[in-house]
N, C-alpha and C positions, 0 to 999 in steps of 0.2 A: 135284821140283826145278823147273828152268826149264820143262820140258815140261808141268808142271801148275802153273805159277806162278799161274794163275787160281784154283786149287783148294786147299782145305785141309779135308778131310772130318771130320765128327764123326758118331757113330752116329745112325741114325734110330730113333725109338721105335715099333718095330713088331715083329712076331713074329720068332723066331730060327731058323725052319726054312723051306725046306731050306737046307743049307749046302754050300759048296764050299771046297776048299783054297784058300789065298790068302796074302797078305802085308799087314801093316800097317807103313807107314813113318812114323816119328815124327820130326819135325824139331826144331830147337833151341828153337822156341817152344811145343812140345807139340802142334802141329797134326798131324793124322793123315791120310794118304792111303791108301786101301784099294784093293787090286788083287786080282782073282780072275777066272778063266775068261774072259779077254779083255775085262775091264771095269776101268775106273779111276773111283773116286769121290772127290771132294775138295770142300772148302768154301772160299769166298772169305772172307778176313779182313775185307774192306771192308763187305759187306752181308749176310753169312751165306748167300749163294746157294750151292747145291750143284750142281756140274756132274758129269755122268756120261758118260764115253765108253764106248760098247759096240761093240767091234770085231766081235763075233759078228753084230750086226745093222746095223753101219755107221750107228749112230744116236747122237745127242746128246740127253741129257735135262737140263733145267734145272729145279731145284726151289727154290722161294722160300718158306721157312718163315714169314717175316714175314706173308705174305698167304695162306698155305696154298694156293698155286697151283703147278702144274708144267706144263711143255711138253715135247713130244718131237718130234724131226724128224731127217731124214737130214742129213748134213753139208751137202749141196748146198742143201737147203731152209732150214737154219739160216743159211747165208751169203746165200741169196736174201732172207731176211727182213731181214738186216742191210743189204743193198744197197737194198732197197725203202725202208727207213726213212731211209737216207742220201739217197736221191733225193728223198723227200718233204721232208726237212729243207732240202735245197738249194733246192727250189722255193719255200719260204717266205721265202727271203732276198731282200733287195733286190739290185739289179744290182751295187752297190758292195760289199755284203757277200759276194756270190757271187764276185766277182773276187778279193777278199782271201782267201777260203777256198781258192779254186783255187790262188792263189800259195803259200799255206801248205802245201797238199798237195803241190805241186810241189817245194817246198824239203824237205819231209819225205822225199820219194822220193830226194832227193839228186841230182836231175838237172833238166834244162830241156828237157822234151819227149822224154825217153827215149833219150838218147845212149848207145850201147853202151859207150862208154868209162867210164861212171859206175859200172859194176858192179865191186865191190871184189874184189881177189884174196884168197881165203881159203886159208890153209895150216894143216894140222894136223900137229903134231910129237909123236911118242911119246917121253915122258920116262922110260920104264921103269916098274918097279913103284912103286906109290904107297903101299904099306903097307896096313894094315887101317883101314877106316872102318866103324863100327858092327859090328865083328866079321867083316867080309868083306874078302877080298883085293881090291885095286884096281890098275888101271893108270893112270898119270898121263899126261895129254895137254895140250898147249898149243895154243891157236888164235890165229893171227895174221891180222890184216886189213891188207892193204897194208903188210906188214912190221912192224906194231905189235902188241904183245901185247894181245889182246882178252879172252881168258878161259882159265882153267885148269880142268880137270875131272878128277875121280877116279872112274873107271867100273869097276863090277864086271861080270864076265862069268860069275859063278858059275852053273853049269848047273842046280844044284838050285834055287837061288833063282829063276832065270828060268823054270824049269818051272812054278813056282807061278802064273805070270801067265796060264797057259792057252794063249795064243798071243801070245808077245811081239812077234814081227815084225808081226803083224796090228795090234797096238796102235800100234807105231811108224808104220806106214803110215797108219793113221787119223789120228794126230797130224799127220803131214805134210800130209795133205789138208786138215785143219781149218785149219792155219796158213796154207797157201797161199790157201784160200778166204776166210778172214777178212780177211787183209791185202789181198786183191784187192777185197773188198766195201767196205772203208772207204776204199780209194783211196790209201793211203800205204804206203811201204816195199814196194812191189810187186816190186822187183828187187834192192834193195840190202841187205837184211838178211843178215848172215853165216849165220844159222841156216837160210836157204833155199838155201844153196850146196850143191853135191853133196859136197864134202869134209866139211862139217858133218853132213849127213844120214848119210853113211857112218859117221861117228864115233858117232852116236846108235844105229846098228844093232849096235854092238859090245856094248852092255850098258846097265845102268841107272846113271845118275849118282848118286853118294852124297855128293859134295861138289863145289861150284863156287866159284871166285873170279873175279869179273868185274873187268876192268881198264879198262872204257870210261870216257872222260872223266877219266882220271887218278886215278880213285877205285877202291880195292880193296874190293869188296863180296863177302862170303862167305856161303854157305848150306851147311848140312850136315845129313844124316840122322844122328840120334843113336841111334836104336834101330830094329831090324827084328824084327818078330814074325811068325813063320810060324804060321798058325792057320786053322781052318775059318771061312769068311766066309759069313754067311747072304745069300741073294739079296736080302733086304729092305734091305741096306745100299746097294743100287743102284737102289732104287725109291722112289717117293713114297708116303707113307701113304695108305691107302684113302680117308680123309676129305678129302684135298686135291682141288681141282677142276682139271681139265685145261683149259688155254687154248691158243691158237695160239702158235707161237714168236714171231711178230711182236708179239702182245699182250704176251708176257712181256718182250721186249726194251724195248718202249715203256713198260711199267709201271716197269721198273727205271730207265729214263732219266728218267721223270717224278718218281720219288721222289728222284733225285739232285739235282734242281733246287732 
């Protein structure tokens, strides 16, 4: 769901062994996110890029099938590559363009120079049982930002399901580090995103979200897991095919940006 909004995995065409117990989450569009042994693999709907979070190694892998390339890096190195490219892009701008970009980033942060008062107040309210979603019992939560309804979530804390993750809490912590590092690297939303507040982080530690309804900007947008399959997941689902060439993370990010132009 939101924690893997960048990701929507499909199987890689490689060998099927060895295998580890795990879970496949299928959303309403038929996209699949695979979880096993402290790893999450998903594929972007936009360009087919496959992202793998590996909590066992504290590593991010980005696989780009279109060019048969892949890159691996720690979270810190991944975000450093983003920051370096951001710095290089800013250096190529004219003084006027740089000023306009800095103003845009300042507005996106929701502050003017980092005033402490700009940090939103995030409140999480437990709404009781949320019924079954994809066959699993859930708890319903509502998230409010400065008193306004921001999001509703249906979260399962099913112990058997979460045990299939390998190390659920390690994955949550890795996701938090990645989120903080990425938003800091690109220079926007550094303090004002509700997802980075402690109440929201605590909510994410309660279990896996199976349904969300966002209420930002007065629009109700819903996402939901339709099917959950517990099965053995081969290690190959989290790795690039052997024929792919490894490049640096900076090269990977730059290549994707160039292709988007």
